[in-house]
N, C-alpha and C positions, 0 to 999 in steps of 0.2 A: 155671868157672861151673856152678852147681848146676842140676839139671833143673828145679826149681821156679822159679829165676830165669830160666831160658831160656823156660819156659812163660809167665811173666809178660811177657817181652819179645815173644813171638810173639802174645800176646793183644792187644798194642798195635798190631799190624799191621792193615792193611785186609784184608777178605776175599780180595781178589786177591793181596795180598802173602802172606797165610797159605797160600794154595794154592801159590804159587810156592815158599815155604819147604818145604811138605810134599813137593812134587815133587823138590826138591833133596835132601831127606833120603832119599826113596825111591830116588833115583839112587845115593846113597851106599850104602844097604843093600840095594838091589834085587837084587844078585847073590847075596845070602844067602837061603837058603830058609826060615830061621827054623822049621825042623821041619815045613814043609809037604810033603805028598806031591806027586809030580809032577802028579797029577790036581787037587789043590787049587791048586797054583801055576798050572796051566793055566786053571782056573776064575777065579782072581783076575785073571790077565792079561786074559781075555776081558771081565770086568766093568769093568776099568779102561779098556780100549779102547772099550767100549760107552758108558761115562760120558764119555769124551773126545769120542766121535762125536756125542753128544746131550746137551750140557751143560744145555739148558733142561729136560730131563726130570728133573733132580734138584732137591732142595730144599736151600737153604743151611742149614748147621748152626745159624746164629743164628736162623733162622726156626723150625726144629724145636725148639730149646731154648725159644723164646718160646711155642710152641704147648703144649709140655709144662707150662711154668710156668702158663699160663692154665688148662689142664685141671686141674692139681693144685690151684690156688687155688680153682677152682670146686667141686671135690670137697670141699675143706676147708670152704668156706663152707656147702655143703649139710649137711655133717656137724655143723657148729656150730649150724646152724638147727634141727636135729632134737633138740638137747639142751635 
């Protein structure tokens, strides 16, 4: 399966299922440092632990994308009005 096909399948999942998928992938590659220094790996681990401890403190990616889309569309409409 190609990466693009896999991404299309993941996008069909619910947000909860996407998170489960991401965690499963991270479990698979988690032992690999991916070029991170020990300090970077420690910081990343702390951030993940913080996110797990306070899930309500984060914003879902879908919400962030929608906010960006709205702001972009608003900026474009202001630019078109000035013409």
